[in-house]
C-alpha positions as CSV (number, residue, x, y, z in Angstrom):
1,M,-3.5,5.8,-11.0
2,E,-6.8,7.3,-9.9
3,T,-6.8,9.9,-7.1
4,I,-9.4,9.6,-4.4
5,K,-12.1,12.2,-4.8
6,P,-14.0,14.0,-2.0
7,T,-17.3,12.3,-1.2
8,K,-20.5,13.3,0.6
9,G,-20.2,10.5,3.1
10,T,-21.4,10.2,6.6
11,R,-20.1,12.5,9.2
12,L,-18.1,10.9,12.0
13,H,-20.4,12.4,14.7
14,T,-23.4,10.8,12.8
15,F,-21.6,7.5,13.0
16,F,-21.3,7.8,16.8
17,L,-24.9,9.1,17.1
18,R,-26.0,5.9,15.5
19,Y,-24.2,4.0,18.3
20,L,-25.9,6.2,20.9
21,L,-29.3,5.7,19.2
22,F,-28.9,1.9,19.1
23,L,-27.8,2.0,22.8
24,S,-30.9,4.1,23.8
25,L,-33.3,1.9,21.8
26,G,-31.7,-1.2,23.2
27,T,-32.1,0.1,26.8
28,I,-35.8,1.0,26.2
29,L,-36.4,-2.4,24.6
30,L,-34.7,-4.1,27.6
31,V,-37.0,-2.3,30.0
32,V,-40.1,-3.1,28.0
33,L,-39.1,-6.7,27.8
34,L,-38.5,-7.0,31.5
35,I,-41.8,-5.3,32.3
36,G,-43.6,-7.5,29.7
37,L,-42.1,-10.7,31.2
38,T,-43.1,-9.6,34.7
39,M,-46.7,-8.8,33.7
40,F,-47.0,-12.1,31.9
41,A,-45.7,-14.0,35.0
42,L,-48.2,-12.1,37.2
43,S,-51.1,-12.8,34.8
44,T,-50.3,-16.6,34.8
45,N,-49.8,-16.7,38.6
46,F,-46.2,-17.8,38.0
47,I,-45.4,-14.8,40.2
48,L,-47.7,-13.9,43.0
49,P,-48.4,-10.1,43.5
50,A,-47.0,-8.1,46.4
51,N,-50.3,-8.0,48.3
52,Y,-51.1,-11.7,47.8
53,A,-50.3,-12.6,51.5
54,E,-52.3,-9.7,52.8
55,T,-55.4,-10.7,50.7
56,Q,-55.2,-14.3,51.9
57,I,-55.0,-13.2,55.5
58,S,-58.2,-11.2,55.1
59,L,-59.9,-14.3,53.8
60,S,-58.6,-16.5,56.6
61,R,-59.1,-14.1,59.5
62,D,-62.5,-15.2,60.7
63,R,-61.6,-18.9,60.5
64,I,-58.4,-18.3,62.6
65,A,-60.3,-16.2,65.1
66,S,-63.2,-18.7,65.7
67,S,-61.5,-22.1,65.5
68,S,-60.8,-24.0,68.7
69,S,-57.1,-24.1,68.0
70,V,-54.7,-22.6,65.4
71,T,-53.1,-25.1,63.1
72,A,-50.6,-24.7,60.2
73,D,-53.2,-25.6,57.6
74,M,-55.2,-22.5,58.5
75,I,-52.3,-20.2,57.8
76,P,-52.2,-18.8,54.2
77,N,-49.2,-19.4,51.9
78,L,-46.3,-17.0,52.3
79,V,-47.3,-16.2,55.9
80,D,-45.6,-17.2,59.2
81,Y,-47.4,-17.2,62.5
82,A,-47.1,-17.3,66.3
83,V,-49.8,-18.0,69.0
84,F,-49.5,-16.3,72.4
85,S,-51.5,-16.4,75.6
86,K,-53.0,-13.2,76.8
87,E,-50.0,-12.8,79.1
88,G,-47.6,-13.1,76.1
89,K,-46.5,-16.7,76.6
90,F,-45.5,-18.3,73.3
91,L,-47.7,-21.3,72.7
92,A,-47.3,-22.4,69.0
93,G,-46.2,-21.3,65.6
94,N,-43.4,-21.6,63.0
95,L,-41.6,-18.4,64.2
96,S,-38.4,-18.9,66.3
97,E,-38.5,-17.7,69.9
98,K,-36.5,-14.6,68.9
99,E,-38.8,-13.8,65.9
100,A,-41.8,-14.5,68.1
101,S,-40.6,-12.1,70.8
102,K,-40.1,-9.4,68.1
103,A,-43.6,-10.0,66.8
104,W,-45.1,-9.7,70.4
105,D,-43.2,-6.4,70.9
106,A,-44.6,-5.1,67.6
107,M,-48.1,-5.9,68.9
108,K,-47.5,-4.2,72.2
109,K,-46.3,-1.0,70.5
110,D,-49.2,-1.3,67.9
111,Q,-46.7,-1.4,65.1
112,S,-48.2,-3.5,62.3
113,Q,-45.4,-2.5,59.9
114,G,-41.7,-3.3,60.3
115,I,-38.7,-2.4,58.2
116,T,-39.1,-5.3,55.7
117,Q,-42.0,-7.2,57.3
118,F,-45.7,-6.6,58.2
119,Y,-47.8,-8.0,61.1
120,S,-51.4,-8.8,61.4
121,F,-53.0,-9.4,64.9
122,I,-56.0,-11.7,65.4
123,E,-57.8,-11.7,68.8
124,R,-59.0,-15.2,69.9
125,E,-60.9,-16.2,73.0
126,N,-57.9,-16.7,75.3
127,E,-55.1,-16.3,72.8
128,I,-53.6,-13.9,70.3
129,C,-52.4,-15.0,66.9
130,I,-49.8,-12.9,65.2
131,L,-49.2,-13.3,61.4
132,R,-46.1,-12.1,59.7
133,Y,-45.9,-11.5,56.0
134,G,-44.0,-9.5,53.3
135,M,-45.2,-7.1,50.6
136,L,-43.0,-8.2,47.7
137,P,-43.9,-10.2,44.7
138,Q,-42.9,-13.9,45.1
139,Y,-42.7,-17.0,43.1
140,R,-45.6,-19.5,43.5
141,S,-43.0,-22.3,43.5
142,A,-41.3,-22.9,46.8
143,I,-38.2,-24.3,45.0
144,L,-37.8,-21.0,43.0
145,R,-38.3,-19.0,46.3
146,K,-35.5,-21.1,47.8
147,Y,-32.9,-20.8,45.0
148,L,-33.7,-17.5,43.2
149,P,-33.8,-13.9,44.5
150,N,-37.3,-12.4,44.7
151,P,-38.7,-11.3,41.3
152,Q,-38.2,-7.6,42.0
153,L,-34.5,-8.1,42.8
154,L,-34.2,-10.4,39.8
155,D,-35.6,-7.8,37.5
156,I,-33.0,-5.3,38.8
157,L,-30.1,-7.8,38.3
158,L,-31.3,-8.6,34.8
159,F,-31.5,-4.9,34.0
160,I,-27.9,-4.3,35.3
161,I,-26.6,-7.3,33.3
162,G,-28.4,-6.0,30.2
163,V,-27.1,-2.4,30.5
164,I,-23.6,-3.8,30.8
165,T,-23.9,-6.3,28.0
166,L,-25.7,-4.1,25.5
167,P,-23.0,-1.3,25.3
168,T,-20.3,-3.9,25.2
169,V,-21.8,-5.7,22.2
170,L,-22.6,-2.5,20.5
171,A,-19.1,-1.1,21.1
172,I,-17.5,-4.2,19.7
173,H,-19.8,-4.1,16.6
174,F,-19.3,-0.4,16.0
175,G,-15.5,-0.7,16.7
176,R,-15.1,-3.4,14.1
177,N,-17.2,-1.4,11.7
178,L,-15.0,1.7,12.3
179,K,-11.8,-0.4,12.0
180,K,-13.1,-1.8,8.7
181,K,-13.7,1.7,7.4
182,M,-10.2,2.8,8.5
183,F,-8.5,-0.3,7.0
184,G,-7.7,1.5,3.8
185,L,-6.1,4.4,5.6
186,Q,-4.1,2.0,7.9
187,E,-3.0,-0.1,4.9
188,A,-1.9,3.1,3.0
189,I,0.2,4.3,6.0
190,E,1.9,0.8,6.3
191,K,2.8,0.9,2.5
192,I,4.2,4.4,2.8
193,Q,6.3,3.2,5.8
194,N,7.6,0.4,3.6
195,Q,8.3,2.9,0.7
196,N,5.7,1.3,-1.5
197,L,4.0,4.2,-3.1
198,D,2.2,2.3,-5.9
199,F,-1.3,2.0,-4.4
200,T,-4.8,3.6,-4.3
201,I,-6.7,4.5,-1.2
202,N,-10.4,3.3,-1.3
203,T,-13.1,5.5,0.1
204,S,-14.5,4.6,3.5
205,G,-17.9,6.4,3.4
206,I,-17.0,8.6,6.4
207,R,-16.2,12.1,5.4
208,E,-13.5,12.9,8.0
209,I,-11.6,9.7,7.2
210,D,-11.9,10.4,3.5
211,E,-10.5,13.9,4.0
212,I,-7.5,12.4,5.8
213,S,-7.2,9.9,2.9
214,I,-7.2,12.8,0.4
215,S,-4.4,14.5,2.3
216,L,-2.5,11.2,2.5
217,E,-3.0,10.7,-1.2
218,H,-1.5,14.2,-1.9
219,M,1.4,13.3,0.4
220,R,1.9,10.0,-1.4
221,E,2.0,11.7,-4.8
222,A,4.5,14.3,-3.5
223,L,6.6,11.5,-1.9
224,N,6.5,9.5,-5.0
225,S,7.7,12.4,-7.1
226,S,10.4,13.3,-4.7
227,L,11.6,9.7,-4.2
228,K,11.6,9.1,-8.0
229,Q,13.8,12.2,-8.5
230,Q,16.0,11.0,-5.6
231,W,16.3,7.5,-7.0
232,E,17.0,8.8,-10.5
233,S,19.7,11.2,-9.1
234,E,21.2,8.4,-7.0
235,Q,21.2,6.0,-9.9
236,A,22.9,8.7,-12.1
237,R,25.4,9.4,-9.4
238,R,26.3,5.7,-9.1
239,E,26.6,5.3,-12.8
240,Q,28.8,8.4,-13.0
241,I,31.0,7.0,-10.2
242,S,31.2,3.6,-11.9
243,A,32.0,5.2,-15.3
244,L,34.6,7.4,-13.7
245,A,36.2,4.5,-11.9
246,H,36.3,2.4,-15.1
247,D,37.8,5.4,-17.0
248,L,40.5,5.7,-14.3
249,K,41.6,2.1,-14.7
250,T,43.1,2.6,-18.1
251,P,45.5,5.5,-17.3
252,L,46.3,3.9,-14.0
253,T,47.2,0.6,-15.7
254,I,49.5,2.6,-18.1
255,I,51.1,4.5,-15.2
256,R,51.7,1.3,-13.2
257,G,53.0,-0.6,-16.3
258,N,55.5,2.1,-17.1
259,A,56.6,2.4,-13.5
260,E,57.2,-1.3,-13.4
261,L,59.2,-1.1,-16.6
262,L,61.3,1.7,-15.1
263,Q,62.2,-0.6,-12.2
264,D,64.1,-2.8,-14.7
265,T,66.2,0.1,-15.9
266,V,69.4,1.5,-14.3
267,Q,68.3,4.2,-11.7
268,D,70.0,6.0,-8.9
269,E,68.7,5.9,-5.4
270,I,66.6,9.0,-5.7
271,Q,65.0,7.8,-9.0
272,K,64.2,4.4,-7.4
273,E,62.6,6.2,-4.4
274,Y,60.4,8.3,-6.6
275,N,59.5,5.3,-8.8
276,N,58.5,3.4,-5.7
277,Y,56.2,6.3,-4.7
278,I,54.6,6.1,-8.1
279,L,54.0,2.4,-7.9
280,K,52.8,2.4,-4.3
281,N,50.2,5.2,-4.8
282,T,49.1,3.8,-8.2
283,L,48.3,0.5,-6.4
284,E,46.4,2.5,-3.8
285,I,44.3,4.3,-6.4
286,E,43.6,1.0,-8.2
287,K,42.4,-0.5,-5.0
288,F,40.2,2.5,-4.2
289,T,38.9,2.4,-7.8
290,N,38.0,-1.3,-7.5
291,E,36.1,-0.6,-4.3
292,L,34.1,2.2,-6.0
293,I,33.2,-0.2,-8.8
294,D,32.0,-2.8,-6.2
295,L,30.1,-0.2,-4.4
296,S,28.3,1.0,-7.5
297,K,27.4,-2.6,-8.5
298,M,25.9,-3.3,-5.1
299,G,23.8,-0.1,-5.3
300,K,22.1,-1.4,-8.4
301,N,20.8,-4.5,-6.5
302,I,21.8,-6.8,-9.3
303,A,20.5,-10.3,-8.7
304,R,23.4,-12.6,-8.5
305,E,23.2,-16.4,-8.7
306,K,23.9,-18.5,-5.6
307,T,25.1,-22.1,-5.9
308,N,26.0,-25.0,-3.7
309,V,29.7,-24.6,-2.8
310,K,31.8,-27.2,-1.1
311,T,32.6,-25.8,2.3
312,D,36.0,-27.5,2.6
313,V,37.2,-26.2,-0.8
314,F,36.0,-22.7,-0.1
315,M,37.7,-22.7,3.3
316,T,41.0,-23.9,1.8
317,E,40.9,-20.8,-0.5
318,V,40.1,-18.5,2.4
319,E,42.8,-20.0,4.6
320,D,45.4,-19.8,1.8
321,Q,44.7,-16.1,1.3
322,L,44.8,-15.5,5.1
323,R,48.3,-17.1,5.3
324,A,49.5,-15.1,2.2
325,L,48.3,-11.8,3.7
326,S,50.0,-12.6,7.0
327,L,53.5,-13.3,5.6
328,E,54.6,-9.7,5.4
329,K,54.0,-9.0,9.1
330,K,55.1,-12.6,10.1
331,L,51.7,-13.2,11.8
332,Q,50.8,-16.4,13.5
333,V,47.7,-17.9,11.8
334,D,45.3,-20.2,13.7
335,V,42.4,-21.7,11.8
336,Q,39.8,-23.8,13.6
337,K,37.0,-25.7,11.9
338,K,34.2,-27.3,13.8
339,I,31.2,-29.4,12.4
340,L,31.4,-28.0,8.9
341,P,28.5,-28.7,6.6
342,A,29.3,-30.4,3.3
343,L,27.8,-27.5,1.3
344,I,26.8,-23.9,1.7
345,F,24.5,-22.0,-0.7
346,I,26.3,-18.8,-1.5
347,D,27.4,-16.4,-4.3
348,E,31.0,-17.7,-4.1
349,E,32.7,-14.7,-5.7
350,Q,30.9,-12.2,-3.5
351,F,31.1,-14.1,-0.3
352,Y,34.8,-14.7,-0.9
353,R,35.2,-11.0,-1.3
354,A,33.4,-10.4,2.0
355,M,35.7,-12.8,3.9
356,L,38.8,-11.3,2.3
357,N,37.7,-7.8,3.4
358,V,37.2,-9.0,7.0
359,I,40.5,-10.9,7.0
360,A,42.4,-7.9,5.4
361,N,41.0,-5.6,8.1
362,A,42.2,-8.0,10.8
363,V,45.7,-8.3,9.3
364,E,46.0,-4.6,8.8
365,H,45.3,-3.9,12.5
366,T,47.5,-6.7,13.9
367,P,51.0,-5.7,14.9
368,E,54.0,-7.6,13.5
369,N,54.5,-11.1,15.0
370,G,50.9,-10.9,16.2
371,K,48.2,-13.5,15.7
372,V,45.0,-13.8,13.6
373,T,42.5,-16.5,14.5
374,L,39.8,-17.8,12.0
375,T,37.2,-20.0,13.6
376,V,34.4,-21.6,11.5
377,Q,31.6,-23.4,13.3
378,G,28.6,-25.1,11.7
379,A,25.2,-25.5,13.3
380,A,21.9,-27.1,12.3
381,D,20.7,-24.1,10.3
382,D,23.6,-21.7,9.9
383,I,27.4,-21.4,9.8
384,Q,29.5,-18.9,11.6
385,F,32.9,-17.3,10.6
386,T,34.8,-15.5,13.4
387,V,38.0,-13.5,12.8
388,I,39.9,-12.3,15.8
389,D,43.1,-10.2,15.7
390,S,45.6,-9.4,18.4
391,G,45.5,-5.6,17.8
392,C,44.2,-2.9,20.1
393,G,40.5,-3.7,19.4
394,F,37.6,-1.6,18.3
395,S,36.9,1.7,20.0
396,P,33.3,2.5,21.2
397,K,32.9,4.7,18.1
398,D,34.3,1.9,15.8
399,L,31.7,-0.5,17.3
400,N,28.9,1.8,16.2
401,E,30.2,3.1,12.9
402,A,32.8,0.6,11.5
403,T,30.4,-0.7,8.8
404,K,29.4,2.7,7.5
405,Q,30.6,3.9,4.1
406,F,33.9,5.8,4.1
407,Y,34.4,5.4,7.9
408,R,38.2,5.1,8.4
409,G,38.2,4.3,12.1
410,D,39.6,5.6,15.3
411,P,43.0,7.2,14.7
412,S,44.6,4.8,17.2
413,R,43.4,1.8,15.1
414,N,43.6,3.4,11.6
415,A,46.7,2.4,9.7
416,G,45.7,4.7,6.8
417,N,45.8,1.9,4.2
418,H,42.1,1.6,3.6
419,H,39.3,3.9,2.4
420,G,36.5,3.0,4.9
421,M,34.5,0.6,2.6
422,G,35.9,-2.9,3.4
423,L,33.5,-3.7,6.3
424,Y,30.7,-1.8,4.7
425,I,31.0,-4.0,1.5
426,A,31.4,-7.1,3.6
427,Q,28.2,-6.4,5.6
428,S,26.2,-5.6,2.4
429,I,27.3,-9.0,0.9
430,V,26.5,-10.9,4.1
431,Q,23.1,-9.3,4.4
432,S,22.3,-10.2,0.7
433,H,22.9,-13.8,1.9
434,G,20.3,-13.4,4.7
435,G,23.0,-13.2,7.3
436,A,24.5,-10.8,9.8
437,L,27.9,-9.2,10.5
438,L,28.7,-8.4,14.2
439,I,31.6,-6.3,15.3
440,D,32.9,-6.8,18.9
441,N,36.1,-7.0,21.0
442,D,37.5,-10.3,22.1
443,L,38.2,-11.1,25.7
444,S,41.9,-10.9,24.8
445,G,41.4,-7.2,23.8
446,G,41.7,-7.6,20.0
447,G,39.1,-6.9,17.4
448,K,36.5,-9.6,16.6
449,V,34.2,-9.8,13.6
450,T,31.6,-12.5,13.3
451,I,29.7,-13.4,10.2
452,T,26.7,-15.7,10.4
453,I,24.8,-16.9,7.4
454,P,22.1,-19.6,6.9
455,I,23.3,-22.8,5.3
456,N,20.1,-23.2,3.1
457,F,21.8,-25.3,0.5
458,A,19.7,-26.1,-2.6
459,L,18.8,-29.7,-3.3
460,A,20.2,-30.9,-6.6
């Protein structure tokens, strides 16, 4: 596998300087474009210049002053007017009375310039004509003047929209580009999180990101070496445990066989007691040895074959075993079956072992003359097995740790007849079937273990 090599790529600050350069050039281009459009509109008279009304007033002044009466057709475009008597009485015009009064006051005070408007005063024989106009560029079209802001304000609005849109578009573009360059780094981190160390990191072209990639590559190599050693050590340990467990079975079988033969001989009470101790503890060691063998097999992740199993036949075997285990303590057994599917797709041997482990755990922690309930309920996509005992239930610590290896339980619930692997093995088997094992306490106070697995039967 090739290792990523240092490259003389682009610096990260250069990458961001490009963004700022494009933003600056874009802003300059926007200003030039707006100025160009405005100049073109002025040159084609699509937009009238700011002094247009003032120029037209100069051209019409003599006509307005010498005519017998002032009519609207004499008034230039973009100009409003009002005609007053010498005493200030409003005679005619398109200004409202309030606007006309304001225009008369401006004339009296000799103020030809207002805040946003300008006035021009024309003396007539017995009248005074006051013209009001603005000094802003305007559209030639009356319709555009009605529905659009004046050209100067429109330029400002377009500039604001441009300076908002331009950085947004550039940020999205450069953001996607940066994300693309960091994709290899992100992908490598996700693979390391998933413990997949067989990959190569591609260069991004940005020096700082590639430097991080190099560090990540070194970490990957160190992790790969460390995990490989750990996996090999774990595998060797499991194989040693499995081999040791197999080696123990032979002498244990001999010890148990001889102890059983001794039972058929004439013995006094002390000899019988000692012989029973030998048999009882030999069976315990055999049970523990079998659990170690099962544990080592599961650790190897051996692919086992699943088949379509008839649900009713499987449940008959489980129910028979439950009743057999309950005889010694004279337990009441209640089995409830609801909407069972015809087939379930399982590794029958392994799943049967998981069910027996759960049932044995329930029987072990149920007092004599107590009750164990097994409920099996089918649904559209899964099937649920619930085992409830009438014991003292799981403690808070049990609920968190009962499925861990070698956890032997709370002393108040621990009968001392197990080695803390039954529920762990059961959970591992259930998970290999794509299901879940849930530990809880029933409302009655006893322990409750629920196994849920998908049906997923294979079509023949």
